[in-house]
N, C-alpha and C positions, 0 to 999 in steps of 0.2 A: 111930183112927189119923189122922183128919183134923186133930186139934188138936195134933199132935206138933211143928209148927213147922218141920220139915225139909222142904225141897223136893227132889224127885227130880232127880238130875242127868241132863241129856240125854245120849244116847249120843255117843261120841267122833266117830263118822262124821257124825252130824247137825251137830255144832259145826264140824267140818272143812268140810263143804259150805256151812254157813252163812257162815263167814268167807270162803271162796273166792267165794261168791256176792256178798257185800258188796264184795269187792275188784274183781270183774269187772263190777259194776253200771255202771261208767263206759263199758264196751264194749257195753252194752245186753243183756248176758247175765244171765238170771235163773237160779234154782236148777234149774228143770226143763230148761232148755237145757243147762246145765253137765252134769247127770246124763246127758242124751242124748248129748252129745259124748263123755263118758267111756266110756259103753257102746259107742259106735261104735268108739272107739279100742281098747277091749278086744276087740271082735269082730275087728277088722282085724289086730291084731298078736298077740293071745293073751297069756295071763297070764305066760308065761315070758319074753317079749320086753319087757314093760313096764319092768322094772327097768333093763334096758340102755338103753332109750329115755330114761328119766328121768335116768340118769347122763350120757348124752350131752348132753341138754338142759341139765343143770346145768353141765357143763363149758363148753358154748357160752355160756351166760349169764355165767359167770365170766370168760371171755376177753373178751366184749363189754364188761363193766364195767371190766375192766383196761385195755382199749384206750381206752375213754371217759375214764377218769381220767388216762391218759397224755397224751391230746390236751388235756384241760383244763389239766394241769400245764404242757404246752408253751406253750399260749396265754397262761397266766398269767405264765410266765417271759418270753415275748416282750413282753407288755404292761409288765411291770416293767422290762425292759431298755430299752425305747424312750424313756422320759423321760430316762434317764441319757445315752443317745446324743445326744438332742436338746440337752440342757444342755451336754454336752461339745462339740458342734459349734458352739453359740452362743458359748461362751467362746473357741474357736479363732478365730472371725471377728473378735473384738474387738481 
């Protein structure tokens, strides 16, 4: 069986934690810390409450990103409009 050339796939949970761990590395959180945090959350809120918390967190993140993009669009529109106003006011003075 060693020479079959096929590698065993890691469990889905392992790959999920591995990718989360890599994403959270910039915050100084390793895999063990992440697992500990998730276990504490599970103990505090219980398994029945976790989907509701995740749904609320997802909605909050969606609203935050929407507000952020609206602010960026407003700033971009203001920056695009300001050269037009300056050029128009310069031509009025001539």
